[in-house]
GUZASE-340662 format. One record per atom (N, C-alpha, C): x, y, z; residue in one letter. Coordinates in steps of 0.001 Angstrom, whole numbers, padded with zeros to 6 digits, always signed. Each point is the difference from the previous one (the first is absolute). Layout:
XYZA
...
***
This chain:
+026106-004823+005089M
-001230+000742-000170M
-000033+001135+001015M
-000483+001157-000421A
-000065+001174+000858A
-001090-000161+001057A
+000223+000610+001155S
-001013-000023+001059S
-001141+000942-000385S
-001176-000163+000627P
-001104+000920-000293P
+000390+001464+000213P
+000757+000276+001049E
+000412+001373+000281E
+000907+000537-001108E
+000901-000838-000513Q
+000888+000415-001079Q
-000785+000279-001279Q
-001147-000630-000127M
-000838+000203-001185M
-000985+001149+000208M
+000079+000695+001147G
-000880+001130+000254G
-001367-000394+000529G
-000120-001197+000544I
-001272-000470+000532I
-000051+000298+001494I
-001054+000670+000434D
-000192+000327+001408D
-000599-001209+000708D
+000852-000792+000645S
-000444-001236+000643S
-000981+000236+001140S
-000067+001221+000508S
-000959+000285+001069S
-001432-000007-000527S
-000176+000023-001315R
-001328-000009-000609R
-000465-001409-000336R
+000599-001007+000588R
-000444-001373-000225R
-000068-000711+001337R
-000684-001110+000043N
-000022-000810+001211N
+001414-000491+000280N
+000368-000069+001268R
+001352-000419+000373R
+000330-001371-000574R
-000957-000904+000075I
+000110-001321-000623I
-001286-000217-000794I
+000015-000842-001029P
-001222-000235-000777P
-001143-000477+000898P
-001174+000540-000246R
-001191-000368+000745R
-000922-000746-000958R
+000029-001346+000035P
-000837-000771-000924P
-001489+000218+000265P
-000784-000142-001041L
-001454+000070+000138L
-000521-001273+000651L
-001077+000150+000745T
-000693-001184+000503T
-000820-000589-001138T
-000478-001209+000159D
-000842-000621-001034D
-001253+000831-000253D
-000605+000540+001056D
-001209+000822-000155D
+000299+001294-000755D
+001128+000645+000316E
+000378+001232-000700E
+000243-000290-001475E
+000688-001061-000274R
+000291-000379-001393R
-001299-000281-000760R
-000933-000681+000633A
-001280-000311-000643A
-000757+001285-000343A
+000077+001021+000866R
-000687+001277-000278R
+000625+000721-001189R
+001284-000203-000240L
+000682+000680-001110L
-000130-000742-001327L
-000284-001295+000052D
-000066-000815-001220D
-000975+000544-001039D
-001108+000590+000433E
-001001+000482-000961E
+000502+001158-000850E
+001094+000643+000414F
+000516+001161-000722F
+001140-000328-000960F
+000493-001215+000030I
+001184-000383-000781I
-000139+000367-001478I
-001145-000276-000595D
-000190+000267-001432D
-000137+001487-000319D
-000149+000842+001022S
-000165+001442-000206S
+001288+000785+000205S
+001085-000680+000330I
+001290+000674+000170I
+000516+000408-001374I
+000441+001237-000119H
+000521+000504-001272H
+001526+000089+000074H
+000659-000579-000992Y
+001462+000022-000089Y
+000419+000876-001178Y
+000928+000934+000236S
+000526+000815-001099S
+000936-000850-000852S
+000346+000523-001157T
+001039-000658-000783T
+001327+000218+000727T
+000937-000854-000259R
+001314+000123+000639R
+000788+001118-000671R
+000799+000675+000799Y
+000924+001002-000529Y
+001260-000062+000850Y
+001089+000560-000498S
+001265-000148+000721S
+000888+001220-000187S
+000981+000080+000864D
+001090+000953-000166D
+001265-000834-000195D
+001134+000565+000214N
+001247-000743-000218N
+000260-001065+001054N
-000774+000040+001105E
+000299-000912+001099E
-001159-000926+000366E
-001231+000503-000054F
-001137-000774+000490F
-001119-000078-001019F
-000849-000997+000183E
-001243-000115-000769E
-001134+000332+000962E
-001016+000714-000490Y
-001086+000463+000848Y
-001352-000439-000557Y
-000969+000012+000885R
-001375-000260-000394R
-000895+000568+001086R
-000994+000770-000376H
-000957+000521+000961H
-001171-000956+000108H
-000530-000111+001195V
-001152-000851+000252V
-001079+000864+000631V
-001192-000006-000590Q
-001120+000757+000559Q
-001011-000981+000569Q
-000296+000191+001282L
-000961-000860+000679L
-001360+000675+000015L
-001075-000771-000120P
-001344+000587+000090P
-000214+000626+001378P
-000739+001124+000033K
-000247+000675+001274K
-000641-000929+001021K
-000920-000822-000429A
-000658-000918+000930A
+001007-000985+000598A
+001006-000363-000776M
+001023-000912+000509M
+000819+000670+001094M
+000308+001286-000176L
+000776+000723+001007L
-000677-000049+001366L
-001320+000057-000004K
-000752-000039+001256K
+000061-001381+000653K
+000265-001031-000774A
+000054-001369+000528A
+001403-000409+000438A
+000996+000822-000329I
+001382-000304+000381I
+000178+000321+001483I
+000636-000875+000766P
+000157+000223+001448P
+000677+001334+000326P
-000394+000580+001129A
+000520+001299+000441A
+001518-000008+000133A
+000596-001139+000341E
+001455-000073+000170E
+000757+000230-001311E
-000690-000040-001111Y
+000624+000237-001299Y
-000092+001471-000417Y
-000695+000813+000774H
-000212+001409-000341H
+000958+000897+000776H
+000491+001029-000673D
+000841+001018+000625D
-000905+001195+000274D
-000511+000079+001219K
-000965+001040+000347K
+000592+001405-000118K
+001313+000146+000211S
+000621+001322-000092S
+000027+000520-001440S
-000022-000902-000976K
+000054+000391-001412K
-001347-000165-000702K
-000916-000751+000616G
-001288-000264-000650G
+000131-000967-001166G
+001006-000863+000069T
+000270-000957-001081T
+000250-001372+000601T
+000205-000968-000878L
+000499-001286+000485L
+001463+000175+000388L
+000455-000838+000913K
+001420-000026+000335K
+000775-000581-001179K
+001300+000088+000069L
+000840-000722-000939L
-000069-001457+000430L
-000528-000833-000848L
-000265-001382+000388L
+001155-000915-000358L
+000229-000980+000848W
+000933-001073-000305W
-000588-000813-001144W
+000834-000658-000763E
-000497-000827-001103E
-001010-001033+000497E
+000267-000611+001122E
-000926-000983+000580E
-001383+000624+000250E
-000029+001267+000401E
-001270+000674+000291E
-000779+000297-001278E
+000656+000609-001008W
-000771+000335-001205W
-000372-001239-000795W
+000854-001009-000005R
-000384-001248-000671R
-001151-000681+000731R
-000009+000092+001329G
-001082-000569+000792G
-001345+000639-000292G
+000023+001263-000454M
-001240+000704-000350M
-000478-000377-001394M
+000793-000743-000740G
-000401-000401-001345G
+000651+000795-001105G
+000922+000902+000343I
+000719+000771-001017I
+001100-000904-000537I
+000019-000179-001319T
+000912-000973-000585T
+001087+000603-000869T
-000201+001218-000506Q
+000909+000637-000941Q
+000009-000688-001367Q
-000831-000995-000166V
-000139-000679-001286V
-001484-000020-000332V
-000329+000430-001222R
-001421+000023-000382R
-000507-001391-000229R
***
């Protein structure tokens, strides 16, 4: 499997190691789970993709360590991090 750098992923835009949510943080995000919007899947010759849109109110409840202040976006999250927020990739 290719490394993140070989795949064109800027590893500096993610936490060095996964930062799990606390129980309190997870509880604050639970109310938004049903409002997450998942695009249909699409692919190229190598990968399958899916966009996930989070409600604006949910973004405000996500811990600051998950935000990339230099870009004004969320960081590139580890799978453990986005799954911990309730993003499942399955409707």
